[in-house]
Steps between C-alpha positions, in 0.01 A plus 500: 500500500545809289854555374460850631511356849878445493714574806669832451788702618467874480180449297656291231497122445828332604718372217465140629119528503480654160718228354278231670184657365644532154596135508141405595350723233723334243330168574254630233681482167353825361616695803833319476561672163508844660820681598551582876379864465181404320428219741555726797258758344233220503572348835286733713202438279512124532351285768583136568199280512420127533315358191271228648343239274186644335546835669292747308714769333262618222123446448352497157379850437654627833765769550868409468626668817852358494774376269635159608855374471531126596835384645372145562186328386278529196214729417226401268309749272148380409264630234129439496346281220150610558335279236653192679437645843859438595836671544807397313867587585658731253846550662710405798733735678795405722821652613587588138216758484243720656114532507518858384475519119133612486583787740806583279272523196245729669234252629365544850253212519584134451343305216552176691600339829851481646617265777797292606471146366823411688554678834809710561595853570579821320467874487201725429495871406193724513363574152569878517853442630561253217387739236709783655800265503455418128511875431791597736732195476604452135665161559189372658286621217728334243489164695125505530436580131731216384339264747141608376598366150602160641178472696295587196685236303416245776132593481485494114691188460314325785175589333614354169630195670164438682333510154751297293661238728378193677446459872821300561715774342319778685520312824875457459543872410313608812704270722822625350413861547405445858822298557698800364336722769542291821789378707580136464310236306183456703197725538143478617245435223172326484374366176178685549695827518705410192170429312370847592824666388489322161139535445448124466290233652655338803479159342709621200765643737504187710568296185772734379671510846478124530665456162783731599551312822497160335769625264714596802497885445311586817396349828156588640405428856229658724488843328870533447683484168863401470685570177714177450612532144500857377664422170221249422242752597654755264477237219125462558432873521438693185746768371298770674679430828841563346380812318355656815803409713744642246310834492519523879871427493556784254293729714704414810842542349701770689 
């Protein structure tokens, strides 16, 4: 349902409805940083959408028709490793962010694929409306540019991590980053999917996940992961996880 479809009195949204919509919009932490007037300026351009598992949001080389603002669930950005004939995850995006930075920087076609790895819901804005909002709503422009830096830190640090650290550390980092972006301690995840995201053989990921389970940090049953001992998982992870998380926390400070 489009936000523009609010019930109105004398052509204007009721105060109660506007407060309800703004509350829903603030389920995304970037939108939550905006003042009431700025958020109201964006409300009519945003459409609430369900984000189904593996729903195609961007195709490699295809047009980026919308900016996406998750409120629940996790989006996965994949880049193509052509020599290996595979795709590797370069970033995840949850309620702390938006799939909009390439549009912000002037790109119109996606270099990789984008889809929800954990189902949820959120908001989308047409690309032209997003670019107009960046120009016309200063607070939104500031939030998006600060967030862009945090996302680029995640991509750069994640690339370095994939090169420098072992599979146990990278597996722990990925699980922690996903845990940060979901409600509760349990989420759907197959080891085959995790192997694809890490660019590793399934046997290597199976071994790493089994080790984490034996040490009591996670519980894995029938395609679902439960985080049992988060502190232990953080001990296994490399320092890249903390560096990325701290950068996001700085970006999301009011």
